[in-house]
C-alpha positions in Angstrom: 0.0 0.0 -0.1 2.8 2.3 0.7 4.6 2.0 -2.7 1.1 2.4 -4.4 0.5 5.5 -2.4 3.9 6.8 -3.4 3.0 6.3 -7.1 -0.3 8.0 -6.9 1.3 10.9 -5.1 4.3 11.2 -7.7 2.4 13.4 -10.1 1.4 15.6 -7.3 4.9 16.0 -6.0 6.0 16.8 -9.6 3.6 19.7 -9.7 4.7 20.9 -6.4 8.3 20.8 -7.5 7.7 22.8 -10.6 5.7 25.2 -8.6 8.6 25.7 -6.1 11.1 26.1 -8.8 9.0 28.7 -10.7 8.5 30.5 -7.3 12.2 30.9 -6.6 13.0 31.3 -10.4 15.4 28.5 -10.7 15.9 26.5 -14.1 17.3 23.1 -13.3 18.6 21.4 -16.6 20.5 18.1 -15.7 19.7 18.0 -12.0 19.2 14.2 -11.9 22.6 13.7 -10.2 21.7 15.8 -7.1 18.2 14.8 -7.1 19.1 11.1 -7.1 21.6 11.7 -4.3 18.8 13.5 -2.2 16.5 10.7 -2.8 18.8 8.1 -1.6 19.9 10.2 1.5 16.1 10.4 2.1 15.5 6.8 2.0 18.6 6.2 4.3 17.3 8.7 6.8 13.8 7.4 6.5 14.8 3.7 7.0 16.9 4.9 10.2 14.0 6.7 11.7 11.5 3.7 10.9 13.8 1.3 12.6 13.9 3.5 15.7 10.3 4.7 16.0 8.4 2.7 13.3 7.0 0.1 15.7 5.2 0.7 19.0 7.9 -1.3 20.7 10.8 0.6 19.3 8.9 3.8 19.9 8.4 3.0 23.4 11.9 1.7 23.8 13.8 4.6 22.1 11.4 7.4 23.0 8.8 6.9 25.8 10.9 5.3 28.3 14.0 7.5 28.1 11.6 10.4 28.8 9.9 8.8 31.6 12.5 6.7 33.4 15.7 8.0 34.7 17.5 4.6 34.3 17.3 4.9 30.4 19.2 7.2 28.2 18.0 9.0 25.2 20.1 8.5 22.1 20.6 10.7 18.9 19.3 9.2 15.9 22.6 7.9 14.8 23.3 6.3 18.3 26.5 8.3 18.7 25.4 10.3 21.7 23.4 9.5 24.8 21.8 11.8 27.3 19.3 12.0 30.2 15.9 13.2 28.8 14.0 12.2 32.1 11.3 14.7 33.1 11.4 16.2 36.5 9.2 13.8 38.4 10.3 10.8 40.4 9.9 7.5 38.5 9.8 4.0 39.6 11.1 0.6 38.4 7.7 -1.0 39.1 4.8 0.5 41.2 2.3 -2.2 40.5 2.8 -5.9 40.1 0.1 -8.5 39.6 0.8 -12.3 40.0 -1.6 -14.9 39.0 -1.7 -18.6 39.3 -4.2 -20.8 37.7 -5.7 -23.9 39.2 -6.8 -27.3 37.6 -10.3 -26.1 37.1 -9.2 -23.1 35.1 -9.9 -20.6 37.8 -7.3 -18.4 39.3 -6.5 -19.7 42.7 -3.9 -16.9 43.3 -4.2 -13.2 42.4 -1.8 -11.1 44.3 -1.4 -7.3 43.7 1.9 -5.7 45.1 2.2 -1.8 45.2 5.0 0.6 45.6 2.8 3.5 46.9 5.3 6.3 46.9 7.6 4.8 44.0 10.6 4.6 46.2 11.4 1.1 45.0 10.0 -0.6 48.0 6.7 -2.7 48.2 4.4 -0.9 50.5 1.1 -2.8 50.1 0.1 -6.3 49.1 -3.5 -7.3 48.5 -4.3 -11.2 47.8 -7.9 -11.8 46.3 -9.7 -14.2 48.8 -11.4 -15.9 46.4 -11.4 -18.0 43.1 -11.3 -15.7 39.9 -13.4 -17.4 37.3 -14.0 -14.5 34.8 -12.1 -11.4 34.2 -13.6 -8.0 33.4 -12.2 -4.5 32.3 -12.7 -3.2 36.0 -13.3 -6.4 38.0 -13.9 -10.1 38.1 -16.3 -12.9 38.6 -15.9 -15.6 41.3 -17.9 -18.8 40.8 -18.1 -22.4 42.0 -14.8 -23.9 40.7 -14.9 -25.0 37.1 -18.5 -23.8 36.6 -20.5 -20.8 35.7 -22.6 -21.1 38.6 -23.2 -19.1 42.0 -21.2 -16.3 40.3 -20.7 -13.1 42.2 -19.2 -10.0 40.5 -16.6 -7.9 42.2 -15.0 -4.6 41.2 -11.5 -3.2 42.0 -11.5 -0.3 44.5 -8.8 1.6 46.1 -8.5 3.9 49.3 -7.2 7.5 49.5 -3.7 6.3 49.5 -4.2 4.2 46.6 -4.2 0.7 48.1 -5.9 -1.8 46.1 -8.8 -4.1 47.1 -12.1 -5.3 45.8 -15.7 -5.1 46.7 -19.0 -6.7 45.7 -20.5 -5.1 42.6 -23.8 -5.3 40.6 -23.2 -6.9 37.2 -24.2 -3.7 35.6 -21.2 -1.9 37.2 -18.7 -4.2 35.3 -17.7 -4.1 31.6 -15.8 -6.2 29.1 -16.1 -9.5 31.1 -15.4 -13.1 29.9 -15.1 -16.5 31.4 -11.6 -18.1 32.1 -12.4 -21.4 33.9 -13.1 -24.8 32.3 -16.7 -24.5 31.9 -15.9 -22.1 28.9 -12.8 -24.1 27.5 -9.6 -25.6 28.2 -6.4 -23.8 29.3 -7.9 -20.5 28.5 -5.8 -18.6 31.0 -2.6 -20.2 29.6 -3.5 -19.6 26.0 -4.5 -15.7 26.6 -2.2 -15.0 29.7 -1.2 -11.7 28.3 -4.8 -10.5 27.8 -5.9 -11.9 31.3 -3.0 -9.9 33.1 -3.6 -6.8 31.1 -7.2 -6.7 32.1 -6.6 -7.6 35.7 -3.8 -4.9 35.7 -5.9 -2.1 33.9 -8.6 -2.6 36.1 -6.5 -2.1 39.3 -4.7 0.8 37.8 -8.0 2.5 37.1 -9.2 1.9 40.5 -5.9 3.5 41.8 -6.5 6.5 39.6 -10.0 6.9 40.7 -8.8 7.8 44.2 -5.4 9.2 43.3 -4.4 10.7 40.0 -1.0 11.8 41.1 0.8 9.3 38.9 1.0 8.3 35.2 1.8 4.8 33.6 4.9 4.9 31.4 5.5 1.2 30.6 4.3 -2.4 31.1 6.0 -5.5 31.0 4.9 -9.2 31.0 5.8 -12.8 31.8 3.3 -15.6 31.5 2.1 -15.1 35.2 3.0 -11.6 36.1 2.5 -8.1 34.8 4.5 -5.0 35.9 3.4 -1.4 35.6 6.0 1.3 35.6 5.2 4.9 36.2 6.2 8.2 37.5 4.8 10.6 40.2 3.1 14.0 38.9 1.6 15.3 41.9 4.9 16.0 43.5 6.6 17.3 40.3 8.5 20.6 40.3 6.4 23.4 39.3 8.1 25.7 36.9 5.4 28.4 36.7 3.2 28.4 40.0 0.9 31.1 38.6 0.1 29.2 35.6 -0.7 26.0 37.6 -3.0 27.7 39.9 -5.5 28.4 37.2 -5.9 24.7 36.5 -7.5 22.0 38.7 -4.8 20.4 40.9 -4.6 16.6 40.9 -6.0 16.4 44.4 -9.3 17.6 42.9 -9.3 16.5 39.5 -9.7 12.8 40.7 -13.2 13.7 41.7 -14.2 13.7 38.0 -14.2 10.0 38.0 -17.1 9.8 40.4 -18.7 12.9 39.0 -17.9 13.4 35.0 -20.5 16.1 34.7 -18.5 18.2 36.9 -15.9 18.7 34.2 -18.3 21.0 32.3 -18.5 23.5 35.2 -14.7 23.3 35.8 -14.0 23.8 32.2 -16.2 27.0 32.2 -14.4 28.2 35.3 -11.0 27.5 33.6 -12.0 29.4 30.5 -13.2 32.2 32.5 -9.9 32.5 34.4 -7.7 32.0 31.4 -9.7 34.5 29.3 -8.6 37.3 31.7 -5.0 36.2 32.2 -2.8 37.8 29.4 -0.1 35.4 30.3 -2.1 32.2 29.5 -1.9 30.4 26.3 -5.7 30.5 26.0 -5.7 34.1 26.1 -3.0 34.7 23.5 -4.7 32.1 21.1 -8.1 33.6 21.6 -6.9 37.1 20.8 -4.4 36.2 18.1 -4.9 37.6 14.6 -5.2 34.2 13.2 -8.2 33.2 15.4 -9.7 36.7 14.8 -9.1 36.0 10.9 -7.2 39.3 10.7 -3.7 39.9 9.4 -1.8 42.2 11.6 1.5 44.0 11.6 3.4 44.7 14.8 4.7 48.2 15.3 6.8 49.8 18.1 7.2 53.3 19.2 8.4 55.4 22.0 7.4 58.6 24.0 10.4 60.3 25.3 10.7 63.2 27.7 13.6 65.3 27.6 14.5 68.5 29.7 17.2 71.0 30.5 17.8 74.4 32.2 17.7 77.7 30.5 19.9 79.9 32.3 19.6 83.8 32.2 21.5 86.6 34.0 19.3 89.7 35.2 20.7 92.9 37.0 18.8 95.3 39.2 20.3 98.8 39.9 19.2 102.3 40.9 20.8 105.6 42.3 19.9 108.7 44.0 20.6 111.6 46.3 19.4 111.8 49.8 19.9 114.1 52.9 19.7 112.6 56.6 19.8 113.9 60.1 22.3 112.5 62.5 24.0 113.4 65.7 27.2 111.8 65.1 27.5 108.6 62.9 25.5 106.7 60.1 25.3 103.0 59.6 24.1 101.1 56.3 23.0 97.5 55.7 21.3 95.2 53.2 18.4 93.8 54.9 17.1 90.5 53.5 13.3 90.4 54.3 12.8 87.0 52.5 14.4 85.1 49.5 13.0 87.6 46.8 13.0 91.0 48.8 16.1 92.9 49.6 16.1 96.5 51.3 18.8 99.0 51.2 18.8 100.8 54.6 20.6 103.5 56.9 20.4 104.4 60.5 21.6 107.5 62.5 23.4 107.1 65.8 24.9 109.3 68.6 28.5 108.6 69.9 27.4 105.7 72.1 25.5 104.1 69.1 21.9 105.0 70.3 19.7 105.7 67.4 17.8 108.8 66.5 19.6 111.0 69.0 18.6 114.7 68.7 16.9 113.8 65.4 13.7 112.1 66.3 12.2 109.0 65.0 10.9 109.3 61.2 9.1 106.9 59.1 11.3 103.8 59.8 10.6 100.1 58.5 9.5 97.2 60.8 13.2 96.7 61.9 13.7 100.2 63.0 15.9 101.3 60.1 15.2 104.0 57.3 14.9 102.2 53.8 16.4 104.0 50.8 15.4 101.5 48.1 14.0 97.9 47.6 15.0 95.1 45.1 12.5 92.5 44.4 13.7 89.4 42.7 11.8 86.8 40.6 10.2 84.1 42.9 11.6 80.5 42.7 9.3 77.7 41.5 9.3 73.9 40.8 10.7 74.6 37.4 12.7 77.9 38.0 15.6 78.5 40.3 17.6 81.5 40.9 20.9 82.6 42.7 22.0 86.0 43.6 25.7 86.4 42.7 26.2 90.3 43.3 24.3 92.6 45.9 26.1 95.9 46.7 24.9 99.1 48.3 27.1 102.2 48.0 27.2 105.7 49.4 30.4 107.1 47.6 30.1 110.8 49.0 28.8 112.1 52.3 29.1 115.7 53.2 27.6 118.8 54.7 26.2 119.9 58.0 29.6 120.2 59.8 30.5 116.6 59.2 33.7 115.4 57.6 33.5 113.8 54.3 33.1 110.0 54.0 31.7 107.1 52.3 30.0 103.7 52.9 29.9 100.4 51.0 28.4 97.0 51.9 28.4 93.7 49.8 25.8 91.3 50.9 27.5 88.3 49.2 30.7 89.0 50.8 29.8 90.7 54.3 26.5 88.9 54.7 23.0 90.3 54.7 21.5 92.0 57.8 24.9 93.1 59.1 25.4 96.8 59.9 28.6 98.4 58.6 29.6 101.9 59.6 30.3 104.5 57.0 33.4 106.8 57.3 31.5 110.0 57.8 31.7 111.6 61.1 29.6 114.7 62.5 31.6 116.0 65.4 29.4 119.0 66.2 26.9 118.6 69.0 23.2 118.4 68.3 21.4 117.5 65.0 23.2 117.8 61.7 22.3 117.1 58.2 24.4 114.9 56.0 23.9 114.7 52.3 25.0 111.7 50.1 24.6 109.9 46.8 23.6 106.3 46.9 23.5 103.5 44.6 22.8 99.6 44.4 23.7 97.0 42.0 22.4 93.3 42.2 23.1 90.6 39.7 20.5 87.6 39.6 21.2 84.3 37.6 17.9 82.3 36.9 17.7 78.8 35.7 14.4 77.9 34.1 13.4 74.2 33.3 12.3 73.6 29.8 11.1 70.1 28.4 10.1 68.5 25.3 8.0 65.3 24.7 8.7 63.4 21.6 5.5 61.5 21.0 6.2 58.9 18.2 3.1 56.9 19.2 0.6 59.7 18.3 -0.2 58.3 15.0 -0.4 54.6 16.2 -2.6 55.8 19.0 -5.1 57.6 17.0 -5.2 54.8 14.4 -8.6 52.9 14.9 -6.9 49.7 13.2 -4.2 49.6 15.9 -4.5 47.9 19.1 -2.0 48.5 22.1 -0.5 45.2 23.0 2.4 46.2 25.3 3.6 49.3 27.2 6.5 49.8 29.7 6.7 53.1 31.4 10.3 53.9 32.9 11.0 50.0 32.6 7.7 49.2 34.3 5.4 46.6 32.5 2.0 48.4 32.8 0.4 46.8 29.8 1.0 43.3 28.5 -0.7 41.1 26.0 -3.5 43.6 25.4 -4.4 43.8 29.0 -3.4 46.0 32.0 -0.9 44.5 34.5 -2.2 46.5 37.5 1.2 48.0 37.9 2.3 51.6 37.8 5.5 53.5 37.6 6.5 55.6 40.4 7.4 59.3 39.7 11.1 59.7 39.5 13.4 62.8 39.6 16.6 63.8 37.5 19.2 66.2 38.9 20.2 69.0 36.5 23.1 71.5 37.0 22.5 75.1 35.8 24.1 78.4 36.5 22.4 78.8 39.8 23.4 75.4 41.1 21.8 71.7 40.8 18.1 71.5 40.4 16.0 68.3 40.9 13.1 67.9 38.4 10.4 65.3 39.2 8.0 64.1 36.7 5.5 61.2 36.7 7.3 59.3 33.8 10.3 59.9 31.6 10.0 57.3 28.9 7.2 55.0 27.3 7.8 52.1 25.0 4.8 50.7 23.3 3.9 47.8 20.9 0.7 48.0 18.6 -0.8 45.3 16.5 -2.2 47.1 13.4 -4.5 45.4 11.1 -3.2 45.0 7.3 -4.8 44.3 4.1 -5.2 40.7 3.3 -2.7 39.3 1.0 -3.7 39.2 -2.7 -3.0 35.5 -3.9 -5.0 36.0 -7.1 -1.9 36.0 -9.3 -0.3 33.0 -7.7 -3.7 31.0 -8.1 -3.7 31.9 -11.8 -0.1 30.5 -12.1 -1.0 27.6 -9.8 -4.0 26.5 -11.9 -1.9 26.7 -15.0 0.9 24.7 -13.7 -1.2 21.9 -11.8 -3.4 21.2 -14.8 -0.5 21.3 -17.4 2.2 18.9 -15.8 3.1 15.9 -17.7 6.2 13.6 -17.7 7.6 11.6 -20.5 10.7 9.5 -19.3 13.0 12.0 -17.5 11.4 15.0 -18.9 8.8 17.0 -16.9 6.8 19.5 -19.0 4.6 22.1 -17.6 2.3 24.8 -18.7 2.4 28.3 -17.1 0.9 31.9 -17.3 3.2 34.9 -17.4 1.9 38.5 -16.4 3.3 41.5 -18.2 4.0 45.0 -16.8 0.5 46.0 -18.1 -1.2 43.3 -16.2 -2.0 41.2 -19.3 -1.5 37.3 -19.0 0.0 35.1 -21.7 0.6 31.4 -22.0 3.9 30.1 -21.3 5.6 26.8 -20.2 8.8 24.9 -20.0 10.3 21.7 -18.9 12.6 20.3 -16.3 14.9 17.5 -16.4 13.7 15.1 -13.6 14.9 11.3 -12.5 12.4 8.6 -13.8 10.1 7.4 -11.2 10.8 4.2 -9.3 8.7 1.3 -10.5 6.0 0.5 -8.0 3.2 -2.1 -7.5 -0.4 -1.2 -7.9 -1.0 -2.1 -4.3 0.6 -3.3 -1.2 -0.2 -7.1 -1.2 -2.2 -8.4 1.7 -4.1 -11.5 2.8 -7.0 -12.7 4.8 -6.8 -15.5 7.4 -9.4 -17.3 9.6 -8.7 -18.5 13.1 -11.2 -20.3 15.6 -12.4 -18.4 18.4 -14.1 -19.4 21.5 -16.8 -16.9 22.6 -16.5 -16.9 26.4 -17.4 -13.4 26.9 -19.9 -12.7 29.8 -22.8 -10.4 29.6 -26.0 -9.6 31.7 -27.6 -12.7 30.1 -24.8 -15.0 30.7 -21.8 -16.4 28.5 -22.0 -15.7 24.9 -21.2 -19.2 23.7 -24.3 -20.6 25.4 -26.5 -18.5 23.2 -24.7 -19.2 19.8 -26.3 -21.8 17.5 -22.9 -23.1 16.5 -20.3 -22.0 19.0 -17.7 -24.4 17.9 -17.5 -22.7 14.5 -16.9 -19.2 15.7 -14.0 -17.6 14.1 -12.0 -14.3 13.7 -11.0 -13.0 10.2 -7.8 -11.3 10.0 -6.2 -9.0 7.4 -2.4 -9.0 7.2 0.3 -7.6 5.1 2.4 -10.1 3.2 6.1 -10.3 3.7 8.2 -10.9 0.5 4.9 -12.1 -1.2 4.2 -14.6 1.7 1.1 -14.5 4.1 2.4 -14.5 7.5 0.0 -16.9 9.6 0.2 -17.9 13.1 -0.8 -21.1 15.1 -4.4 -22.2 14.0 -4.7 -19.8 11.3 -6.1 -20.7 7.7 -5.5 -18.6 4.7 -8.7 -17.6 3.2 -7.5 -15.2 0.6 -3.8 -15.4 -0.3 -1.6 -12.5 -1.2 -3.3 -10.1 -3.6 -4.8 -6.6 -3.8 -7.6 -7.0 -1.1 -10.2 -4.7 -0.3 -12.8 -5.3 2.5 -14.8 -2.2 2.2 -17.9 -4.1 1.4 -17.7 -6.4 4.5 -16.6 -3.5 6.6 -19.8 -1.4 5.4 -21.9 -4.4 6.0 -20.8 -4.9 9.4 -21.2 -1.2 10.3 -24.8 -1.1 8.8 -25.7 -4.2 10.8 -24.7 -2.6 14.0 -26.6 0.5 13.1 -29.7 -1.2 12.3 -29.5 -3.4 15.3 -29.9 -0.2 17.4 -33.2 0.8 15.7 -36.7 0.3 16.9 -37.6 -3.0 15.4 -40.8 -3.7 17.4 -42.6 -0.4 16.9 -42.5 0.8 20.4 -44.6 3.9 19.8 -47.2 1.7 18.0 -46.8 3.6 14.7 -44.8 1.7 12.0 -41.9 3.7 10.8 -39.5 3.1 7.7 -36.2 1.8 8.5 -33.5 4.7 8.0 
């Protein structure tokens, strides 16, 4: 059959080869050599893989067991390298062993179940069936009077919460797949079918264990004529790589309840879907929201929003001058009084020889600190985005004369001398009593102001306003606040940058500084109309003659007009192949000892001795492989059992129809 299929597919492959070569624009005259080499390499590789994984036994040995048993090594295809491929869960050499011993009556007189409950390599529990086993079921057994099918009692396999196997009485409707094994149904049935009997006994026991505890999985089974061993691994104690993912699924400790209540799976499934639908990290969420599922093509686009800032520094001067007269008894003091960070007052005070103010002059309009204010300097206020620094602040009285006073001057620099610090002028008025001094005055202040200016470079504005674009991911100052189309619930904390300007360092704080976004934008569906046109021409126009593969084609010019074309490719000749894979049909006698609710099947057959099974087998080198007791019905040829299969299926379908008109109204058979 394989060779036949290969031949039938050859033309299709040829078409595909032509299409591929046309797509990449390669002409291939004289390529039979490389193609032949590739074919041979393919056959060699295929045979190697087939020998390793082509049969269930070799697949189990070379793949399943190394992945589930830490005592076996995985190997590369060529066998040159071995390595451990065992999963992270503990495994056991054998966690369940069943031993059976038939009696002279055909009943099993001994059935022992040995268990390694924690898979540590030691037997923890042994259960011996306390009665004869006369029939075996998929989930239990029958116990009857020895050698007969009388006084039969059904039992089912059970286990406790620790997984310890035992049995309990059951109704016949609780068991399935039952058959008789003692001498009332045939001779030496157990010995002739020991593998089947052991598998059914073991399968029922394993199912009972999993009913109470699904914290393990079966990885391998081995048989002897009287024993069956089950190998497995613990999954309940497996290391969890992503706890958040596992929390959204039913844990094994709860999942086993589905055995007793299968209907609960629907509600659990609904809960899982609801949970996964809102979890942007789940596979379900990403599959559900993918462009493929939503039948929309999309293009991923990234953008940034960057905030940049700096200080704009400027220098400002404040100055004024004038002439003033002032009464004094003897001396005059001056100072720069700092009222607050932005207000500075230029002041003077008259004193007597002992320093007492206002002597013989009286108190005029003085300021709150008791000094006379000559001038006031008001600087710009500071703010969160502006910071100033006073670099010069001087007050000068260059000439002081008159009123019997000696000439003098006065000078104070608030930056050097300090503010609110009185300085004596050099003028002196020695005459007693009030005297009037006339003087010029001036001040000069220099103020450097740093003003913060910023710019936001928003490269996402176009994508954000595009209705065909959807925000997928966003990080703000390296904090993931949006992931897989959903908010993470996280938010960035405002941060500050230190900037240095003419007035000194300034700390600028902002809610964010940078944003990185990823959008998925819908795109127009790809137009494959031209490809379809060429594909249709090539597929319908491929033919092969010997080693030449000819094909038709359609060529489109720059004006969009199509014209017929074609060509040929040199190909290796196709290998000869049979029209079918030879098979044969055999017949082997079969003893019907299955048990149903109405009894043993053989007791209800008209001719139980002539019951038989018909088997279809592949021929090996033209020979039909037959086993003990088999008779060839149809020897090696191109067989088709479709009619027999259709008849059997139709018979089963009709058997389920209402043949006795339960409703009282005759109906046509459909």
